mmCIF entry with sequence, helices, sheets and N, C-alpha, C, O atoms, coordinates in Angstrom:
data_MODEL
# 
_entry.id   MODEL 
# 
_entity.id                         1 
_entity.type                       polymer 
_entity.pdbx_number_of_molecules   1 
# 
_entity_poly.entity_id                      1 
_entity_poly.type                           'polypeptide(L)' 
_entity_poly.nstd_linkage                   no 
_entity_poly.nstd_monomer                   no 
_entity_poly.pdbx_seq_one_letter_code       
;(UNK)(UNK)(UNK)(UNK)(UNK)(UNK)(UNK)(UNK)(UNK)(UNK)(UNK)(UNK)(UNK)(UNK)(UNK)(UNK)
(UNK)(UNK)(UNK)(UNK)(UNK)(UNK)(UNK)(UNK)(UNK)(UNK)(UNK)(UNK)(UNK)(UNK)(UNK)(UNK)
(UNK)(UNK)(UNK)(UNK)(UNK)(UNK)(UNK)(UNK)(UNK)(UNK)(UNK)(UNK)(UNK)(UNK)(UNK)(UNK)
(UNK)(UNK)
;
_entity_poly.pdbx_seq_one_letter_code_can   XXXXXXXXXXXXXXXXXXXXXXXXXXXXXXXXXXXXXXXXXXXXXXXXXX 
_entity_poly.pdbx_strand_id                 A 
# 
loop_
_entity_poly_seq.entity_id 
_entity_poly_seq.num 
_entity_poly_seq.mon_id 
_entity_poly_seq.hetero 
1 1  UNK n 
1 2  UNK n 
1 3  UNK n 
1 4  UNK n 
1 5  UNK n 
1 6  UNK n 
1 7  UNK n 
1 8  UNK n 
1 9  UNK n 
1 10 UNK n 
1 11 UNK n 
1 12 UNK n 
1 13 UNK n 
1 14 UNK n 
1 15 UNK n 
1 16 UNK n 
1 17 UNK n 
1 18 UNK n 
1 19 UNK n 
1 20 UNK n 
1 21 UNK n 
1 22 UNK n 
1 23 UNK n 
1 24 UNK n 
1 25 UNK n 
1 26 UNK n 
1 27 UNK n 
1 28 UNK n 
1 29 UNK n 
1 30 UNK n 
1 31 UNK n 
1 32 UNK n 
1 33 UNK n 
1 34 UNK n 
1 35 UNK n 
1 36 UNK n 
1 37 UNK n 
1 38 UNK n 
1 39 UNK n 
1 40 UNK n 
1 41 UNK n 
1 42 UNK n 
1 43 UNK n 
1 44 UNK n 
1 45 UNK n 
1 46 UNK n 
1 47 UNK n 
1 48 UNK n 
1 49 UNK n 
1 50 UNK n 
# 
_struct_asym.id          A 
_struct_asym.entity_id   1 
# 
_struct_conf.conf_type_id            HELX_P 
_struct_conf.id                      HELX_P1 
_struct_conf.pdbx_PDB_helix_id       AA1 
_struct_conf.beg_label_comp_id       UNK 
_struct_conf.beg_label_asym_id       A 
_struct_conf.beg_label_seq_id        2 
_struct_conf.pdbx_beg_PDB_ins_code   ? 
_struct_conf.end_label_comp_id       UNK 
_struct_conf.end_label_asym_id       A 
_struct_conf.end_label_seq_id        24 
_struct_conf.pdbx_end_PDB_ins_code   ? 
_struct_conf.beg_auth_comp_id        UNK 
_struct_conf.beg_auth_asym_id        A 
_struct_conf.beg_auth_seq_id         2 
_struct_conf.end_auth_comp_id        UNK 
_struct_conf.end_auth_asym_id        A 
_struct_conf.end_auth_seq_id         24 
_struct_conf.pdbx_PDB_helix_class    1 
_struct_conf.details                 ? 
_struct_conf.pdbx_PDB_helix_length   23 
# 
_struct_conf_type.id          HELX_P 
_struct_conf_type.criteria    ? 
_struct_conf_type.reference   ? 
# 
_struct_sheet.id               AA1 
_struct_sheet.type             ? 
_struct_sheet.number_strands   2 
_struct_sheet.details          ? 
# 
_struct_sheet_order.sheet_id     AA1 
_struct_sheet_order.range_id_1   1 
_struct_sheet_order.range_id_2   2 
_struct_sheet_order.offset       ? 
_struct_sheet_order.sense        parallel 
# 
loop_
_struct_sheet_range.sheet_id 
_struct_sheet_range.id 
_struct_sheet_range.beg_label_comp_id 
_struct_sheet_range.beg_label_asym_id 
_struct_sheet_range.beg_label_seq_id 
_struct_sheet_range.pdbx_beg_PDB_ins_code 
_struct_sheet_range.end_label_comp_id 
_struct_sheet_range.end_label_asym_id 
_struct_sheet_range.end_label_seq_id 
_struct_sheet_range.pdbx_end_PDB_ins_code 
_struct_sheet_range.beg_auth_comp_id 
_struct_sheet_range.beg_auth_asym_id 
_struct_sheet_range.beg_auth_seq_id 
_struct_sheet_range.end_auth_comp_id 
_struct_sheet_range.end_auth_asym_id 
_struct_sheet_range.end_auth_seq_id 
AA1 1 UNK A 30 ? UNK A 31 ? UNK A 30 UNK A 31 
AA1 2 UNK A 46 ? UNK A 47 ? UNK A 46 UNK A 47 
# 
loop_
_atom_site.group_PDB 
_atom_site.id 
_atom_site.type_symbol 
_atom_site.label_atom_id 
_atom_site.label_alt_id 
_atom_site.label_comp_id 
_atom_site.label_asym_id 
_atom_site.label_entity_id 
_atom_site.label_seq_id 
_atom_site.pdbx_PDB_ins_code 
_atom_site.Cartn_x 
_atom_site.Cartn_y 
_atom_site.Cartn_z 
_atom_site.occupancy 
_atom_site.B_iso_or_equiv 
_atom_site.pdbx_formal_charge 
_atom_site.auth_seq_id 
_atom_site.auth_comp_id 
_atom_site.auth_asym_id 
_atom_site.auth_atom_id 
_atom_site.pdbx_PDB_model_num 
ATOM 1   N N  . UNK A 1 1  ? 0.818  -1.166 -0.047  1.00 0.00 ? 1  UNK A N  1 
ATOM 2   C CA . UNK A 1 1  ? 0.072  0.024  -0.072  1.00 0.00 ? 1  UNK A CA 1 
ATOM 3   C C  . UNK A 1 1  ? 0.767  1.242  -0.077  1.00 0.00 ? 1  UNK A C  1 
ATOM 4   O O  . UNK A 1 1  ? 0.410  2.193  -0.772  1.00 0.00 ? 1  UNK A O  1 
ATOM 5   N N  . UNK A 1 2  ? 1.986  1.262  0.850   1.00 0.00 ? 2  UNK A N  1 
ATOM 6   C CA . UNK A 1 2  ? 2.815  2.385  0.768   1.00 0.00 ? 2  UNK A CA 1 
ATOM 7   C C  . UNK A 1 2  ? 3.582  2.667  -0.438  1.00 0.00 ? 2  UNK A C  1 
ATOM 8   O O  . UNK A 1 2  ? 3.872  3.819  -0.759  1.00 0.00 ? 2  UNK A O  1 
ATOM 9   N N  . UNK A 1 3  ? 3.924  1.620  -1.127  1.00 0.00 ? 3  UNK A N  1 
ATOM 10  C CA . UNK A 1 3  ? 4.514  1.696  -2.485  1.00 0.00 ? 3  UNK A CA 1 
ATOM 11  C C  . UNK A 1 3  ? 3.685  2.267  -3.555  1.00 0.00 ? 3  UNK A C  1 
ATOM 12  O O  . UNK A 1 3  ? 4.182  2.995  -4.414  1.00 0.00 ? 3  UNK A O  1 
ATOM 13  N N  . UNK A 1 4  ? 2.393  1.951  -3.532  1.00 0.00 ? 4  UNK A N  1 
ATOM 14  C CA . UNK A 1 4  ? 1.427  2.605  -4.426  1.00 0.00 ? 4  UNK A CA 1 
ATOM 15  C C  . UNK A 1 4  ? 1.286  4.106  -4.193  1.00 0.00 ? 4  UNK A C  1 
ATOM 16  O O  . UNK A 1 4  ? 1.190  4.873  -5.151  1.00 0.00 ? 4  UNK A O  1 
ATOM 17  N N  . UNK A 1 5  ? 1.273  4.509  -2.997  1.00 0.00 ? 5  UNK A N  1 
ATOM 18  C CA . UNK A 1 5  ? 1.329  5.963  -2.565  1.00 0.00 ? 5  UNK A CA 1 
ATOM 19  C C  . UNK A 1 5  ? 2.475  6.637  -3.032  1.00 0.00 ? 5  UNK A C  1 
ATOM 20  O O  . UNK A 1 5  ? 2.308  7.748  -3.536  1.00 0.00 ? 5  UNK A O  1 
ATOM 21  N N  . UNK A 1 6  ? 3.734  6.111  -2.946  1.00 0.00 ? 6  UNK A N  1 
ATOM 22  C CA . UNK A 1 6  ? 4.926  6.655  -3.304  1.00 0.00 ? 6  UNK A CA 1 
ATOM 23  C C  . UNK A 1 6  ? 4.932  6.863  -4.829  1.00 0.00 ? 6  UNK A C  1 
ATOM 24  O O  . UNK A 1 6  ? 5.372  7.900  -5.325  1.00 0.00 ? 6  UNK A O  1 
ATOM 25  N N  . UNK A 1 7  ? 4.392  5.767  -5.617  1.00 0.00 ? 7  UNK A N  1 
ATOM 26  C CA . UNK A 1 7  ? 4.468  5.853  -6.945  1.00 0.00 ? 7  UNK A CA 1 
ATOM 27  C C  . UNK A 1 7  ? 3.406  6.892  -7.537  1.00 0.00 ? 7  UNK A C  1 
ATOM 28  O O  . UNK A 1 7  ? 3.640  7.486  -8.590  1.00 0.00 ? 7  UNK A O  1 
ATOM 29  N N  . UNK A 1 8  ? 2.285  7.073  -6.845  1.00 0.00 ? 8  UNK A N  1 
ATOM 30  C CA . UNK A 1 8  ? 1.325  8.107  -7.244  1.00 0.00 ? 8  UNK A CA 1 
ATOM 31  C C  . UNK A 1 8  ? 1.887  9.474  -7.012  1.00 0.00 ? 8  UNK A C  1 
ATOM 32  O O  . UNK A 1 8  ? 1.677  10.356 -7.844  1.00 0.00 ? 8  UNK A O  1 
ATOM 33  N N  . UNK A 1 9  ? 2.625  9.715  -5.878  1.00 0.00 ? 9  UNK A N  1 
ATOM 34  C CA . UNK A 1 9  ? 3.251  11.022 -5.764  1.00 0.00 ? 9  UNK A CA 1 
ATOM 35  C C  . UNK A 1 9  ? 4.350  11.262 -6.715  1.00 0.00 ? 9  UNK A C  1 
ATOM 36  O O  . UNK A 1 9  ? 4.512  12.388 -7.183  1.00 0.00 ? 9  UNK A O  1 
ATOM 37  N N  . UNK A 1 10 ? 5.075  10.326 -7.014  1.00 0.00 ? 10 UNK A N  1 
ATOM 38  C CA . UNK A 1 10 ? 6.095  10.488 -8.039  1.00 0.00 ? 10 UNK A CA 1 
ATOM 39  C C  . UNK A 1 10 ? 5.452  10.905 -9.410  1.00 0.00 ? 10 UNK A C  1 
ATOM 40  O O  . UNK A 1 10 ? 5.927  11.823 -10.079 1.00 0.00 ? 10 UNK A O  1 
ATOM 41  N N  . UNK A 1 11 ? 4.445  10.249 -9.764  1.00 0.00 ? 11 UNK A N  1 
ATOM 42  C CA . UNK A 1 11 ? 3.699  10.619 -11.096 1.00 0.00 ? 11 UNK A CA 1 
ATOM 43  C C  . UNK A 1 11 ? 3.211  12.090 -11.073 1.00 0.00 ? 11 UNK A C  1 
ATOM 44  O O  . UNK A 1 11 ? 3.368  12.854 -12.025 1.00 0.00 ? 11 UNK A O  1 
ATOM 45  N N  . UNK A 1 12 ? 2.561  12.448 -9.822  1.00 0.00 ? 12 UNK A N  1 
ATOM 46  C CA . UNK A 1 12 ? 2.009  13.763 -9.684  1.00 0.00 ? 12 UNK A CA 1 
ATOM 47  C C  . UNK A 1 12 ? 3.180  14.854 -9.812  1.00 0.00 ? 12 UNK A C  1 
ATOM 48  O O  . UNK A 1 12 ? 3.107  15.843 -10.541 1.00 0.00 ? 12 UNK A O  1 
ATOM 49  N N  . UNK A 1 13 ? 4.241  14.535 -9.015  1.00 0.00 ? 13 UNK A N  1 
ATOM 50  C CA . UNK A 1 13 ? 5.338  15.489 -9.253  1.00 0.00 ? 13 UNK A CA 1 
ATOM 51  C C  . UNK A 1 13 ? 5.981  15.479 -10.514 1.00 0.00 ? 13 UNK A C  1 
ATOM 52  O O  . UNK A 1 13 ? 6.404  16.564 -10.912 1.00 0.00 ? 13 UNK A O  1 
ATOM 53  N N  . UNK A 1 14 ? 6.149  14.451 -11.245 1.00 0.00 ? 14 UNK A N  1 
ATOM 54  C CA . UNK A 1 14 ? 6.705  14.489 -12.631 1.00 0.00 ? 14 UNK A CA 1 
ATOM 55  C C  . UNK A 1 14 ? 5.706  15.294 -13.510 1.00 0.00 ? 14 UNK A C  1 
ATOM 56  O O  . UNK A 1 14 ? 6.172  16.129 -14.286 1.00 0.00 ? 14 UNK A O  1 
ATOM 57  N N  . UNK A 1 15 ? 4.496  15.116 -13.448 1.00 0.00 ? 15 UNK A N  1 
ATOM 58  C CA . UNK A 1 15 ? 3.556  15.731 -14.306 1.00 0.00 ? 15 UNK A CA 1 
ATOM 59  C C  . UNK A 1 15 ? 3.534  17.321 -13.943 1.00 0.00 ? 15 UNK A C  1 
ATOM 60  O O  . UNK A 1 15 ? 3.318  18.146 -14.831 1.00 0.00 ? 15 UNK A O  1 
ATOM 61  N N  . UNK A 1 16 ? 3.749  17.675 -12.707 1.00 0.00 ? 16 UNK A N  1 
ATOM 62  C CA . UNK A 1 16 ? 3.775  19.017 -12.314 1.00 0.00 ? 16 UNK A CA 1 
ATOM 63  C C  . UNK A 1 16 ? 4.980  19.701 -12.941 1.00 0.00 ? 16 UNK A C  1 
ATOM 64  O O  . UNK A 1 16 ? 4.891  20.799 -13.490 1.00 0.00 ? 16 UNK A O  1 
ATOM 65  N N  . UNK A 1 17 ? 6.177  18.968 -12.830 1.00 0.00 ? 17 UNK A N  1 
ATOM 66  C CA . UNK A 1 17 ? 7.480  19.502 -13.384 1.00 0.00 ? 17 UNK A CA 1 
ATOM 67  C C  . UNK A 1 17 ? 7.421  19.725 -14.811 1.00 0.00 ? 17 UNK A C  1 
ATOM 68  O O  . UNK A 1 17 ? 7.838  20.778 -15.292 1.00 0.00 ? 17 UNK A O  1 
ATOM 69  N N  . UNK A 1 18 ? 6.874  18.699 -15.597 1.00 0.00 ? 18 UNK A N  1 
ATOM 70  C CA . UNK A 1 18 ? 6.659  18.684 -17.024 1.00 0.00 ? 18 UNK A CA 1 
ATOM 71  C C  . UNK A 1 18 ? 5.784  19.897 -17.359 1.00 0.00 ? 18 UNK A C  1 
ATOM 72  O O  . UNK A 1 18 ? 6.156  20.696 -18.219 1.00 0.00 ? 18 UNK A O  1 
ATOM 73  N N  . UNK A 1 19 ? 4.642  20.050 -16.706 1.00 0.00 ? 19 UNK A N  1 
ATOM 74  C CA . UNK A 1 19 ? 3.689  21.235 -16.926 1.00 0.00 ? 19 UNK A CA 1 
ATOM 75  C C  . UNK A 1 19 ? 4.387  22.557 -16.683 1.00 0.00 ? 19 UNK A C  1 
ATOM 76  O O  . UNK A 1 19 ? 4.224  23.487 -17.472 1.00 0.00 ? 19 UNK A O  1 
ATOM 77  N N  . UNK A 1 20 ? 5.100  22.660 -15.696 1.00 0.00 ? 20 UNK A N  1 
ATOM 78  C CA . UNK A 1 20 ? 5.798  24.034 -15.378 1.00 0.00 ? 20 UNK A CA 1 
ATOM 79  C C  . UNK A 1 20 ? 6.851  24.281 -16.469 1.00 0.00 ? 20 UNK A C  1 
ATOM 80  O O  . UNK A 1 20 ? 7.007  25.414 -16.924 1.00 0.00 ? 20 UNK A O  1 
ATOM 81  N N  . UNK A 1 21 ? 7.577  23.232 -16.893 1.00 0.00 ? 21 UNK A N  1 
ATOM 82  C CA . UNK A 1 21 ? 8.562  23.492 -17.980 1.00 0.00 ? 21 UNK A CA 1 
ATOM 83  C C  . UNK A 1 21 ? 7.940  23.876 -19.375 1.00 0.00 ? 21 UNK A C  1 
ATOM 84  O O  . UNK A 1 21 ? 8.470  24.733 -20.084 1.00 0.00 ? 21 UNK A O  1 
ATOM 85  N N  . UNK A 1 22 ? 6.783  23.201 -19.743 1.00 0.00 ? 22 UNK A N  1 
ATOM 86  C CA . UNK A 1 22 ? 6.025  23.550 -20.854 1.00 0.00 ? 22 UNK A CA 1 
ATOM 87  C C  . UNK A 1 22 ? 5.537  24.937 -20.845 1.00 0.00 ? 22 UNK A C  1 
ATOM 88  O O  . UNK A 1 22 ? 5.549  25.618 -21.871 1.00 0.00 ? 22 UNK A O  1 
ATOM 89  N N  . UNK A 1 23 ? 5.100  25.382 -19.694 1.00 0.00 ? 23 UNK A N  1 
ATOM 90  C CA . UNK A 1 23 ? 4.560  26.821 -19.621 1.00 0.00 ? 23 UNK A CA 1 
ATOM 91  C C  . UNK A 1 23 ? 5.685  28.015 -19.491 1.00 0.00 ? 23 UNK A C  1 
ATOM 92  O O  . UNK A 1 23 ? 5.411  29.189 -19.743 1.00 0.00 ? 23 UNK A O  1 
ATOM 93  N N  . UNK A 1 24 ? 6.932  27.587 -19.084 1.00 0.00 ? 24 UNK A N  1 
ATOM 94  C CA . UNK A 1 24 ? 7.867  28.642 -18.864 1.00 0.00 ? 24 UNK A CA 1 
ATOM 95  C C  . UNK A 1 24 ? 9.071  28.454 -19.929 1.00 0.00 ? 24 UNK A C  1 
ATOM 96  O O  . UNK A 1 24 ? 9.996  29.267 -19.927 1.00 0.00 ? 24 UNK A O  1 
ATOM 97  N N  . UNK A 1 25 ? 9.051  27.497 -20.733 1.00 0.00 ? 25 UNK A N  1 
ATOM 98  C CA . UNK A 1 25 ? 10.163 27.330 -21.713 1.00 0.00 ? 25 UNK A CA 1 
ATOM 99  C C  . UNK A 1 25 ? 10.314 28.566 -22.654 1.00 0.00 ? 25 UNK A C  1 
ATOM 100 O O  . UNK A 1 25 ? 9.306  29.192 -22.981 1.00 0.00 ? 25 UNK A O  1 
ATOM 101 N N  . UNK A 1 26 ? 11.520 28.920 -23.084 1.00 0.00 ? 26 UNK A N  1 
ATOM 102 C CA . UNK A 1 26 ? 11.616 30.063 -23.941 1.00 0.00 ? 26 UNK A CA 1 
ATOM 103 C C  . UNK A 1 26 ? 11.001 29.821 -25.372 1.00 0.00 ? 26 UNK A C  1 
ATOM 104 O O  . UNK A 1 26 ? 10.893 28.700 -25.867 1.00 0.00 ? 26 UNK A O  1 
ATOM 105 N N  . UNK A 1 27 ? 10.662 30.834 -25.900 1.00 0.00 ? 27 UNK A N  1 
ATOM 106 C CA . UNK A 1 27 ? 10.128 30.675 -27.322 1.00 0.00 ? 27 UNK A CA 1 
ATOM 107 C C  . UNK A 1 27 ? 10.996 31.296 -28.275 1.00 0.00 ? 27 UNK A C  1 
ATOM 108 O O  . UNK A 1 27 ? 11.735 32.211 -27.910 1.00 0.00 ? 27 UNK A O  1 
ATOM 109 N N  . UNK A 1 28 ? 10.982 30.850 -29.582 1.00 0.00 ? 28 UNK A N  1 
ATOM 110 C CA . UNK A 1 28 ? 11.946 31.388 -30.515 1.00 0.00 ? 28 UNK A CA 1 
ATOM 111 C C  . UNK A 1 28 ? 11.236 32.662 -31.049 1.00 0.00 ? 28 UNK A C  1 
ATOM 112 O O  . UNK A 1 28 ? 10.036 32.698 -31.324 1.00 0.00 ? 28 UNK A O  1 
ATOM 113 N N  . UNK A 1 29 ? 12.083 33.684 -31.166 1.00 0.00 ? 29 UNK A N  1 
ATOM 114 C CA . UNK A 1 29 ? 11.545 35.055 -31.559 1.00 0.00 ? 29 UNK A CA 1 
ATOM 115 C C  . UNK A 1 29 ? 11.675 35.337 -33.070 1.00 0.00 ? 29 UNK A C  1 
ATOM 116 O O  . UNK A 1 29 ? 11.017 36.220 -33.621 1.00 0.00 ? 29 UNK A O  1 
ATOM 117 N N  . UNK A 1 30 ? 12.573 34.526 -33.725 1.00 0.00 ? 30 UNK A N  1 
ATOM 118 C CA . UNK A 1 30 ? 12.724 34.868 -35.157 1.00 0.00 ? 30 UNK A CA 1 
ATOM 119 C C  . UNK A 1 30 ? 13.649 33.750 -35.884 1.00 0.00 ? 30 UNK A C  1 
ATOM 120 O O  . UNK A 1 30 ? 14.061 32.747 -35.301 1.00 0.00 ? 30 UNK A O  1 
ATOM 121 N N  . UNK A 1 31 ? 13.870 34.011 -37.002 1.00 0.00 ? 31 UNK A N  1 
ATOM 122 C CA . UNK A 1 31 ? 14.804 32.957 -37.676 1.00 0.00 ? 31 UNK A CA 1 
ATOM 123 C C  . UNK A 1 31 ? 15.527 33.685 -38.724 1.00 0.00 ? 31 UNK A C  1 
ATOM 124 O O  . UNK A 1 31 ? 15.422 34.902 -38.874 1.00 0.00 ? 31 UNK A O  1 
ATOM 125 N N  . UNK A 1 32 ? 16.346 32.835 -39.532 1.00 0.00 ? 32 UNK A N  1 
ATOM 126 C CA . UNK A 1 32 ? 17.234 33.454 -40.547 1.00 0.00 ? 32 UNK A CA 1 
ATOM 127 C C  . UNK A 1 32 ? 16.713 33.611 -41.856 1.00 0.00 ? 32 UNK A C  1 
ATOM 128 O O  . UNK A 1 32 ? 17.442 33.924 -42.797 1.00 0.00 ? 32 UNK A O  1 
ATOM 129 N N  . UNK A 1 33 ? 15.317 33.383 -41.989 1.00 0.00 ? 33 UNK A N  1 
ATOM 130 C CA . UNK A 1 33 ? 14.796 33.511 -43.375 1.00 0.00 ? 33 UNK A CA 1 
ATOM 131 C C  . UNK A 1 33 ? 14.236 34.882 -43.709 1.00 0.00 ? 33 UNK A C  1 
ATOM 132 O O  . UNK A 1 33 ? 13.924 35.138 -44.872 1.00 0.00 ? 33 UNK A O  1 
ATOM 133 N N  . UNK A 1 34 ? 14.102 35.738 -42.776 1.00 0.00 ? 34 UNK A N  1 
ATOM 134 C CA . UNK A 1 34 ? 13.725 37.062 -42.786 1.00 0.00 ? 34 UNK A CA 1 
ATOM 135 C C  . UNK A 1 34 ? 14.912 38.048 -42.589 1.00 0.00 ? 34 UNK A C  1 
ATOM 136 O O  . UNK A 1 34 ? 15.857 37.783 -41.845 1.00 0.00 ? 34 UNK A O  1 
ATOM 137 N N  . UNK A 1 35 ? 14.804 39.221 -43.314 1.00 0.00 ? 35 UNK A N  1 
ATOM 138 C CA . UNK A 1 35 ? 15.746 40.249 -43.211 1.00 0.00 ? 35 UNK A CA 1 
ATOM 139 C C  . UNK A 1 35 ? 15.028 41.430 -42.437 1.00 0.00 ? 35 UNK A C  1 
ATOM 140 O O  . UNK A 1 35 ? 13.916 41.847 -42.762 1.00 0.00 ? 35 UNK A O  1 
ATOM 141 N N  . UNK A 1 36 ? 15.734 41.903 -41.435 1.00 0.00 ? 36 UNK A N  1 
ATOM 142 C CA . UNK A 1 36 ? 15.156 43.107 -40.643 1.00 0.00 ? 36 UNK A CA 1 
ATOM 143 C C  . UNK A 1 36 ? 16.150 44.248 -40.778 1.00 0.00 ? 36 UNK A C  1 
ATOM 144 O O  . UNK A 1 36 ? 17.357 44.062 -40.629 1.00 0.00 ? 36 UNK A O  1 
ATOM 145 N N  . UNK A 1 37 ? 15.617 45.442 -41.064 1.00 0.00 ? 37 UNK A N  1 
ATOM 146 C CA . UNK A 1 37 ? 16.429 46.702 -41.221 1.00 0.00 ? 37 UNK A CA 1 
ATOM 147 C C  . UNK A 1 37 ? 16.644 47.398 -39.859 1.00 0.00 ? 37 UNK A C  1 
ATOM 148 O O  . UNK A 1 37 ? 17.514 48.260 -39.737 1.00 0.00 ? 37 UNK A O  1 
ATOM 149 N N  . UNK A 1 38 ? 15.862 47.027 -38.854 1.00 0.00 ? 38 UNK A N  1 
ATOM 150 C CA . UNK A 1 38 ? 15.992 47.707 -37.567 1.00 0.00 ? 38 UNK A CA 1 
ATOM 151 C C  . UNK A 1 38 ? 15.841 46.637 -36.476 1.00 0.00 ? 38 UNK A C  1 
ATOM 152 O O  . UNK A 1 38 ? 15.332 45.537 -36.691 1.00 0.00 ? 38 UNK A O  1 
ATOM 153 N N  . UNK A 1 39 ? 16.293 47.016 -35.359 1.00 0.00 ? 39 UNK A N  1 
ATOM 154 C CA . UNK A 1 39 ? 16.382 46.125 -34.139 1.00 0.00 ? 39 UNK A CA 1 
ATOM 155 C C  . UNK A 1 39 ? 14.815 45.866 -33.670 1.00 0.00 ? 39 UNK A C  1 
ATOM 156 O O  . UNK A 1 39 ? 14.090 46.830 -33.424 1.00 0.00 ? 39 UNK A O  1 
ATOM 157 N N  . UNK A 1 40 ? 14.383 44.631 -33.573 1.00 0.00 ? 40 UNK A N  1 
ATOM 158 C CA . UNK A 1 40 ? 12.974 44.271 -33.168 1.00 0.00 ? 40 UNK A CA 1 
ATOM 159 C C  . UNK A 1 40 ? 12.807 44.349 -31.675 1.00 0.00 ? 40 UNK A C  1 
ATOM 160 O O  . UNK A 1 40 ? 11.930 45.022 -31.134 1.00 0.00 ? 40 UNK A O  1 
ATOM 161 N N  . UNK A 1 41 ? 13.706 43.618 -31.037 1.00 0.00 ? 41 UNK A N  1 
ATOM 162 C CA . UNK A 1 41 ? 13.653 43.552 -29.424 1.00 0.00 ? 41 UNK A CA 1 
ATOM 163 C C  . UNK A 1 41 ? 15.037 43.920 -29.013 1.00 0.00 ? 41 UNK A C  1 
ATOM 164 O O  . UNK A 1 41 ? 15.981 44.027 -29.795 1.00 0.00 ? 41 UNK A O  1 
ATOM 165 N N  . UNK A 1 42 ? 15.086 44.118 -27.635 1.00 0.00 ? 42 UNK A N  1 
ATOM 166 C CA . UNK A 1 42 ? 16.431 44.494 -27.054 1.00 0.00 ? 42 UNK A CA 1 
ATOM 167 C C  . UNK A 1 42 ? 17.335 43.142 -26.837 1.00 0.00 ? 42 UNK A C  1 
ATOM 168 O O  . UNK A 1 42 ? 18.566 43.151 -26.839 1.00 0.00 ? 42 UNK A O  1 
ATOM 169 N N  . UNK A 1 43 ? 16.535 42.004 -26.654 1.00 0.00 ? 43 UNK A N  1 
ATOM 170 C CA . UNK A 1 43 ? 17.356 40.727 -26.641 1.00 0.00 ? 43 UNK A CA 1 
ATOM 171 C C  . UNK A 1 43 ? 16.425 39.700 -27.397 1.00 0.00 ? 43 UNK A C  1 
ATOM 172 O O  . UNK A 1 43 ? 15.256 39.463 -27.095 1.00 0.00 ? 43 UNK A O  1 
ATOM 173 N N  . UNK A 1 44 ? 17.142 39.129 -28.435 1.00 0.00 ? 44 UNK A N  1 
ATOM 174 C CA . UNK A 1 44 ? 16.433 38.261 -29.325 1.00 0.00 ? 44 UNK A CA 1 
ATOM 175 C C  . UNK A 1 44 ? 17.136 36.857 -29.249 1.00 0.00 ? 44 UNK A C  1 
ATOM 176 O O  . UNK A 1 44 ? 18.347 36.755 -29.052 1.00 0.00 ? 44 UNK A O  1 
ATOM 177 N N  . UNK A 1 45 ? 16.350 35.846 -29.408 1.00 0.00 ? 45 UNK A N  1 
ATOM 178 C CA . UNK A 1 45 ? 16.936 34.511 -29.451 1.00 0.00 ? 45 UNK A CA 1 
ATOM 179 C C  . UNK A 1 45 ? 16.624 33.903 -30.995 1.00 0.00 ? 45 UNK A C  1 
ATOM 180 O O  . UNK A 1 45 ? 15.523 33.441 -31.295 1.00 0.00 ? 45 UNK A O  1 
ATOM 181 N N  . UNK A 1 46 ? 17.566 33.962 -31.763 1.00 0.00 ? 46 UNK A N  1 
ATOM 182 C CA . UNK A 1 46 ? 17.371 33.616 -33.204 1.00 0.00 ? 46 UNK A CA 1 
ATOM 183 C C  . UNK A 1 46 ? 17.938 32.233 -33.369 1.00 0.00 ? 46 UNK A C  1 
ATOM 184 O O  . UNK A 1 46 ? 19.041 31.948 -32.902 1.00 0.00 ? 46 UNK A O  1 
ATOM 185 N N  . UNK A 1 47 ? 17.120 31.284 -34.098 1.00 0.00 ? 47 UNK A N  1 
ATOM 186 C CA . UNK A 1 47 ? 17.578 30.002 -34.372 1.00 0.00 ? 47 UNK A CA 1 
ATOM 187 C C  . UNK A 1 47 ? 17.744 29.858 -35.895 1.00 0.00 ? 47 UNK A C  1 
ATOM 188 O O  . UNK A 1 47 ? 17.156 30.635 -36.648 1.00 0.00 ? 47 UNK A O  1 
ATOM 189 N N  . UNK A 1 48 ? 18.493 28.930 -36.334 1.00 0.00 ? 48 UNK A N  1 
ATOM 190 C CA . UNK A 1 48 ? 18.574 28.612 -37.696 1.00 0.00 ? 48 UNK A CA 1 
ATOM 191 C C  . UNK A 1 48 ? 18.972 27.185 -37.888 1.00 0.00 ? 48 UNK A C  1 
ATOM 192 O O  . UNK A 1 48 ? 19.629 26.596 -37.029 1.00 0.00 ? 48 UNK A O  1 
ATOM 193 N N  . UNK A 1 49 ? 18.553 26.569 -39.101 1.00 0.00 ? 49 UNK A N  1 
ATOM 194 C CA . UNK A 1 49 ? 19.078 25.234 -39.366 1.00 0.00 ? 49 UNK A CA 1 
ATOM 195 C C  . UNK A 1 49 ? 20.293 25.269 -40.102 1.00 0.00 ? 49 UNK A C  1 
ATOM 196 O O  . UNK A 1 49 ? 20.428 25.950 -41.119 1.00 0.00 ? 49 UNK A O  1 
ATOM 197 N N  . UNK A 1 50 ? 21.235 24.506 -39.583 1.00 0.00 ? 50 UNK A N  1 
ATOM 198 C CA . UNK A 1 50 ? 22.571 24.454 -40.238 1.00 0.00 ? 50 UNK A CA 1 
ATOM 199 C C  . UNK A 1 50 ? 23.028 23.223 -40.763 1.00 0.00 ? 50 UNK A C  1 
ATOM 200 O O  . UNK A 1 50 ? 24.130 23.156 -41.309 1.00 0.00 ? 50 UNK A O  1 
# 
């Protein structure tokens, strides 16, 4: 009975951690396909396929 409770708590905690990660993960702001003539943001995270 105690093992079932521990397993249930581990599953709940893992689901909470995954949920928090999915809500707070950084998003990509741009890519290398477009050309910008002026600065869009003060801090940009640009990704590209290499």
